[in-house]
N, C-alpha and C positions, 0 to 999 in steps of 0.2 A: 538766532533770531535777533537776540539783543545786537550783534553786529552789522546785520543788516538795516534796523531801525536806527541806529547810530549812524551809519554810512550814510543813509536818506536824510537825515537831518542836518549833517555836514554838509551833505551835496547842496541842500537846498540853502543853507547860511551862506555856503560859498557864492551862490548864484546870486545874491543879492549884497555880497560885500563889496567894498568899494576898491575899484581896481584903478590905477594911473593910465595905465596902458593896457588895453585888452591884445592888441596886436604886436606886442613886443616880443623880443627873443627869448625863446625858451617856453613859452605859455602854448596851450594845445586849443584846437578848434573842432569841435564836432558836433553835428545837427544834420540838416537835411532841407532840401527842395519838395515840393509839392509842385512837379512840372508843369502840370496841366491836369484839370479835371472837368470834364464837360460830359453832363448826364443828361441826354436830350427826354424833353416830356412828351414831343407830339407824336403821333404815330407813325411808324417805322425812323425814329430818332436813334440815335446811337450813343455809345459812351467814349470815353478817351481818358484814361487815368494813367498817372505814372509818379513814381517817387525816385529819389535821387538821396539816398544818406552820404554823407561824405565826412571824412575827419584830416585833421592837417597839423602840423607841429611847425611852430615858427622858427625859423631856421635864423633869423636875423630881423630887426624890426621891421615892421610892414611886409614881410615875405614868408609865405607859406606853402609849405610843400606836405602833401598828402596822397589820398585815394579817394576813389568814389565807385559806386556802383548805381547803374540806372536801370529800373525794371519798370516796365511798363505795357499795357493792351488798350486796345481800342477795337469796338466793332458795331455792329447794328443788326437788329433780327432780319433773319434771312439774309445776313451777310457774312463773308469770311471776318475770322477775328486776326487782328494783328498783334503780334506780339514784339516787344523790343527790350534789347538787353545789350548791356555794354559795361564794363570793370576795366579800371585803370589807373593811372597817377593824376593828379591834378596839382598845379602850381596857382598862385594866388597874390597879387601886388595890392596893396592899399595905397592909395595916393596920400601923402602927408597934405595939412592943411595949405603950405604955400603952394604945392603942386596944383591943385584942383582948379584954380582961376576963379571959383566962387566960393562965398562962404558955406559952411555945412550947415544942413538942415536943422535949424534949431541947436547948432553947435553938439550935435549928439551922434553924428551920423560920419561915414567914411565911404567914398567912392571906392570900388576896386576893380580890377581886370582879371579875369580867369579863364585858363587855358587847361586843356586836357588832354590825353593820350592814353590809348588802351586798345582793348578788342570789343568786339561786340558784334550784332545783328540786327536783322529784321527778319521776320518769318510771318508770313500770312498763310491761315489753314485754309482747307480745301483745294488744295491743289496751287495755290496763288505763288507768288514769286519770294525769294529769300535772298538776302545779302548779307555776308558774314566775313568780318576780317577787321582791317584797322578803323577804330574808332577815333574822332579827335573834334574838338571843339573849342571856342574861344568868344569872349562877349565880355560887356562892362554889366557892371551891378553897383548895387548901392545898400551899406546895410546901416540900420537905424538903430542906434542902441537903447532900449527901453529900458534896460539896467545897466549896470557897469561892465556885466560879463553876458548879457542876452542881447542878440541884435537880430531884428527883423528884418530881411533882406528881399530885394526883387533882383532878378538876374535874367538878362535879355542874351542868350547864346545861339551860335549859327553852330550847329550839330550834323555831323556825315560820319557815315560809314562806306569806306572804300574797299572792297574786296572782291571775295569770290558769290557765286552763287547765279541764279538767272537774273536778280534784281540788280546786278552792279553797283554802281555808287548811287547813294541814297543820302539826302541831306533835306535838313528843315530849321526853322527858326523857332525857338523855344523860348517860353517867358515862364520862370518859375518864380514863386514865393516861397518863403521860408523861413528858417530859423536857424541862429547858430550858438553856441554857447562857447564862451572863452574861459578857460580855466588856466591860471598860473601854473607851471609845472610842479612848484612846491605843493600848493592845493591840490593837484591831481594824485599826487604821490600819496598827500596823507588821505585822500579817500579810499583809495587803492589799498591802502594797508589797513584802514579802519572796516573795510568790508571784510579783508580776508579772515 
């Protein structure tokens, strides 16, 4: 129990410690996006909810490679439910201040581009269509660092599934809001060792 408490304290202290470069080679990024949430209040209104946890490792400054999972569902009263699932690899490239052409918002943020490729699908219940196969997406985003190690971000992506099933090719534009936690690799190793 003491190790768990100590690990939690070390994690919180690490989140608020000063970091010179969140997106530096050797750092880790973990977090996720709430891709879309819509819960209708009117009669016959539906719901739409999706989450996208992700994690990545910075292989060099401004460039991160990692993985993602996307799970979502939508529906309405007396209507079929749609389930979306995707899993795969992602890559991010953060623009340096000189590349952006505009000053960062309050000098605490970074523009980035994200792309992903993996497997996934869409299934509609009650005899509806389905599409399973290659999942891919790409789009721009912005991360605003509320602390040196936590970024709130918005991301607009083109998301598509090309594959098999009677639905064939499906695509959509998503807007996600979420957060990422950036941990220096040395700090991440210390936290993992303290928890063990």
